[in-house]
NUDREN-979003 format. One line per 5 residues: number of its first residue (from 1); their letters; for each residue x, y, z of C-alpha. Coordinates in nm, 4 decimals. Example, Ala and Ser with C-alpha at 12.3 -4.5 7.8 and 13.67 -1.06 7.14 Angstrom:
2
1	as	1.2300/-0.4500/0.7800; 1.3670/-0.1060/0.7140
END
This chain:
236
1	xxxxx	0.1057/0.8058/1.3619; 0.3500/1.0235/1.1738; 0.3338/1.2510/0.8626; 0.4440/1.0875/0.5541; 0.6705/1.1526/0.2787
6	xxxxx	0.4700/0.8847/0.0582; 0.3237/1.1300/-0.2298; -0.0285/0.9537/-0.2410; -0.1209/0.9599/0.1367; -0.0675/1.2479/0.4131
11	xxxxx	0.0258/1.0118/0.7114; 0.0805/0.6717/0.8377; -0.0719/0.4810/1.1140; 0.0711/0.1367/1.2331; -0.1514/-0.0489/1.4497
16	xxxxx	0.0951/-0.3428/1.3797; 0.4567/-0.3829/1.2750; 0.6676/-0.6212/1.1108; 0.6307/-0.8610/0.8408; 0.7924/-1.1487/0.6247
21	xxxxx	0.8784/-1.1804/0.2629; 0.6540/-1.3510/0.0485; 0.7110/-1.2560/-0.3311; 0.9843/-1.0894/-0.5375; 0.8758/-0.7365/-0.4359
26	xxxxx	0.9827/-0.7971/-0.0802; 1.3489/-0.8391/-0.1426; 1.4647/-0.4848/-0.0581; 1.1791/-0.4105/0.1849; 1.1963/-0.0466/0.3157
31	xxxxx	0.9927/-0.1228/0.5915; 1.2338/-0.4047/0.7164; 1.5470/-0.1738/0.6794; 1.3512/0.1055/0.8648; 1.2496/-0.1434/1.1560
36	xxxxx	1.6208/-0.2177/1.2026; 1.7180/0.1385/1.2142; 1.4420/0.2282/1.4654; 1.5370/-0.0762/1.6728; 1.9003/0.0563/1.6985
41	xxxxx	1.7616/0.3818/1.8167; 1.5749/0.2204/2.0743; 1.2344/0.3039/1.9720; 0.9989/0.0594/2.1904; 0.7696/0.0065/1.9308
46	xxxxx	1.0510/-0.1578/1.7213; 1.2291/-0.3363/1.9922; 1.1936/-0.6651/1.8293; 1.2748/-0.5387/1.4881; 1.0707/-0.6776/1.2082
51	xxxxx	0.9214/-0.9265/1.4135; 0.5215/-0.9196/1.3594; 0.3794/-0.7427/1.6507; 0.0636/-0.6034/1.7516; 0.0043/-0.2396/1.9362
56	xxxxx	-0.3430/-0.2197/2.0674; -0.2252/0.1029/2.2226; -0.2428/0.2621/1.8727; -0.5976/0.1907/1.8178; -0.7068/0.4949/2.0038
61	xxxxx	-0.4751/0.7431/1.7949; -0.7176/0.8188/1.4861; -0.9778/0.9301/1.7301; -0.7586/1.2231/1.8329; -0.7100/1.3670/1.5087
66	xxxxx	-0.9124/1.7048/1.4769; -0.9000/1.7384/1.0934; -0.9770/1.4729/0.8013; -0.6739/1.2806/0.6847; -0.5674/1.0450/0.4283
71	xxxxx	-0.3952/0.7671/0.6261; -0.1727/0.4759/0.4953; -0.2556/0.1867/0.7461; 0.0466/-0.0189/0.8251; 0.3203/0.1186/0.6334
76	xxxxx	0.5513/-0.0870/0.8528; 0.3537/-0.4349/0.8223; 0.0602/-0.6059/0.6561; -0.2566/-0.6061/0.8070; -0.3432/-0.9458/0.6558
81	xxxxx	-0.0058/-1.1376/0.7431; -0.1180/-1.4682/0.9101; 0.0292/-1.3784/1.2455; -0.2332/-1.1106/1.2834; -0.5645/-1.2579/1.4294
86	xxxxx	-0.8747/-1.1841/1.2568; -1.0154/-1.0642/1.5942; -0.7244/-0.7831/1.5686; -0.8092/-0.7012/1.1990; -1.1600/-0.6380/1.2974
91	xxxxx	-1.0571/-0.3989/1.5936; -0.8751/-0.2219/1.3372; -1.1670/-0.2107/1.0982; -1.3871/-0.0976/1.3644; -1.1630/0.2172/1.4227
96	xxxxx	-1.1872/0.3087/1.0625; -1.5602/0.2463/1.0669; -1.6117/0.4895/1.3676; -1.4001/0.7528/1.1976; -1.5602/0.8116/0.8520
101	xxxxx	-1.4113/1.1673/0.8489; -1.0697/0.9979/0.7539; -0.9590/0.8029/0.4579; -0.7603/0.4809/0.5165; -0.5557/0.3136/0.2492
106	xxxxx	-0.4642/-0.0350/0.3524; -0.2347/-0.2319/0.1233; -0.1438/-0.6058/0.1189; 0.0608/-0.8727/-0.0622; -0.1402/-1.1280/0.1083
111	xxxxx	-0.4670/-1.1231/-0.1016; -0.5510/-1.4779/-0.0556; -0.6142/-1.4136/0.2969; -0.7895/-1.0881/0.2449; -1.0313/-1.2866/0.0076
116	xxxxx	-1.0799/-1.5313/0.2851; -1.1490/-1.2793/0.5555; -1.3399/-0.9813/0.3577; -1.6925/-1.0873/0.4483; -1.5964/-1.0868/0.8061
121	xxxxx	-1.5303/-0.7200/0.7653; -1.7212/-0.4021/0.7746; -1.6215/-0.2206/0.4759; -1.7324/0.1370/0.5079; -1.6842/0.4198/0.2330
126	xxxxx	-1.3666/0.5459/0.3709; -1.1729/0.2152/0.3647; -0.9531/0.1845/0.0302; -0.8061/-0.1695/-0.0087; -0.5076/-0.2308/-0.2335
131	xxxxx	-0.2740/-0.5061/-0.3280; 0.0760/-0.4899/-0.4581; 0.1599/-0.6103/-0.8141; 0.5062/-0.6058/-0.8804; 0.4993/-0.8091/-1.1715
136	xxxxx	0.3196/-1.0684/-1.3904; 0.3719/-1.3682/-1.1268; 0.1519/-1.1978/-0.8884; -0.1411/-1.0904/-1.1145; -0.3771/-1.3194/-0.9322
141	xxxxx	-0.4006/-1.0919/-0.6517; -0.5964/-0.8405/-0.8736; -0.8796/-1.1055/-0.8864; -0.8701/-1.1447/-0.5261; -0.9187/-0.7891/-0.4574
146	xxxxx	-1.1910/-0.7301/-0.7223; -1.3936/-0.9963/-0.5293; -1.3609/-0.7908/-0.1849; -1.6487/-0.5653/-0.0707; -1.4139/-0.2522/-0.0645
151	xxxxx	-1.5887/0.0672/-0.2208; -1.2410/0.1639/-0.3550; -0.9993/-0.0618/-0.5022; -0.6365/-0.0122/-0.6082; -0.3179/-0.1645/-0.7208
156	xxxxx	0.0149/-0.0551/-0.5939; 0.2730/-0.1523/-0.8667; 0.5850/-0.0816/-0.6642; 0.8403/-0.1654/-0.7008; 0.7529/-0.2353/-1.0623
161	xxxxx	1.0162/-0.5198/-1.1619; 0.8608/-0.6483/-1.4746; 0.5995/-0.5591/-1.7422; 0.2215/-0.5930/-1.6630; 0.0410/-0.6163/-2.0036
166	xxxxx	-0.3309/-0.6936/-2.0485; -0.4123/-0.5980/-1.6984; -0.7976/-0.6517/-1.6261; -0.8662/-0.3250/-1.4566; -1.2515/-0.4034/-1.4453
171	xxxxx	-1.3698/-0.2480/-1.0792; -1.0242/-0.1120/-1.0108; -1.0343/0.2600/-0.9200; -0.6640/0.3592/-0.8783; -0.3263/0.2411/-1.0009
176	xxxxx	-0.0017/0.3453/-0.8258; 0.3248/0.2936/-1.0208; 0.6819/0.3237/-0.8622; 1.0415/0.2221/-0.9455; 1.2611/0.0660/-0.6670
181	xxxxx	1.5200/0.2781/-0.4550; 1.7628/0.2117/-0.2365; 2.1529/0.0910/-0.2820; 2.0625/-0.1917/-0.5156; 1.7559/-0.1132/-0.6888
186	xxxxx	1.6279/-0.3156/-0.9910; 1.5884/-0.1236/-1.3070; 1.2033/-0.0304/-1.4302; 1.1680/0.0217/-1.7970; 1.0012/0.3206/-1.9105
191	xxxxx	0.8036/0.1374/-2.1530; 0.6284/-0.0719/-1.8565; 0.5212/0.2518/-1.7110; 0.3790/0.3894/-2.0417; 0.1954/0.0608/-2.1101
196	xxxxx	0.0233/0.0587/-1.7582; -0.0442/0.4291/-1.8091; -0.2135/0.3795/-2.1404; -0.4152/0.0745/-2.0020; -0.5471/0.3039/-1.7334
201	xxxxx	-0.6702/0.5780/-1.9708; -0.8152/0.3214/-2.1718; -1.0155/0.1812/-1.8733; -1.0768/0.5284/-1.7382; -0.8811/0.4317/-1.4268
206	xxxxx	-0.6826/0.6864/-1.1878; -0.3171/0.6618/-1.2567; -0.0622/0.8017/-1.0148; 0.3241/0.7990/-1.1010; 0.5154/0.7944/-0.7803
211	xxxxx	0.8722/0.7761/-0.8676; 1.1433/0.6491/-1.1043; 1.3380/0.5245/-0.7892; 1.7055/0.4661/-0.8287; 2.0020/0.5235/-0.5826
216	xxxxx	1.9101/0.9073/-0.5828; 1.5216/0.8987/-0.6094; 1.4968/1.2598/-0.5739; 1.7278/1.3262/-0.8510; 1.5417/1.0732/-1.0722
221	xxxxx	1.2016/1.2664/-1.0169; 0.8670/1.1343/-1.1114; 0.7931/1.2974/-1.4379; 0.6803/1.0725/-1.7089; 0.7409/1.1963/-2.0678
226	xxxxx	0.7388/1.5674/-1.9268; 0.4109/1.5269/-1.7218; 0.3416/1.4417/-1.3361; 0.0351/1.1987/-1.2811; -0.1242/1.2702/-0.9581
231	xxxxx	-0.4646/1.1138/-1.0370; -0.6792/1.0028/-0.7590; -0.9895/0.7654/-0.7505; -1.3119/0.9209/-0.8816; -1.5075/0.7230/-0.6357
236	x	-1.3429/0.8516/-0.3518
END
C-alpha cells in the first residue's frame, strides 16, 4: 500500500497488478507506464511488468492499518480482469468485509464480468463500486453497475475523451471527471465537463472534478469556472 496523490482517495492497495487494454480510455494507461518504471527499478512486485499477477501476501495489509482509511483498490490493475479468478476476488472482498472501518473504492472497465459475478460477492457498506466511462461508446457499463448490490456506486469519467449527454444517473451516487495527462494527452472540452456537472446537479449526484490534465496537469489545475468541486457521495 502507499499514500496516493489521487485527489479522491487517501491511499492505494494493490492485491493484484497488471492489466490489458479493452477500450479507448486505455490508450495511454498510466498504470502501464508506471509498471514499466517500477520493473526497471527492480521492484519485486512488478518484475513481470504489466502482466496480470496476484499478490496474496498483500491481503493481510489492511488489517495492519490503525486508523480508518479511504482506499483505492487496484490502482495498478483491474480486479475484474478475466485472469483474476473468482476465488481470489472473493478473498479480496473478504478482506474488505472484515475491515468495515475503511472505505474501499473499486473501479473497473470490465462491467460485464462485474455483472456476472456480483451475486457471488458480499457487498458490505464500505465497498464503493465504480466503472470507467470515458465516452459514449462505453455507456452500457453504467447499466451493469446499476444492477449490482454495491451500496455506493460511482462513475469515473477519466480520461474524458468525448461528450456524455443524457446520462442515466439513477442509483448512481458519485461522478468523477478528469482530463487525460501525459506526453500526448487527448483534449477535453470544457463544455463536456460543464454538461456532466449540470446533469449531476439536476440528479442530485455528487460531482468531483479531478483535473484538466494536459502535459502539465499541475499548471492546468482543477478549477471549473472559478470553483473547485470536491463533492463526495451522500450515502457514504
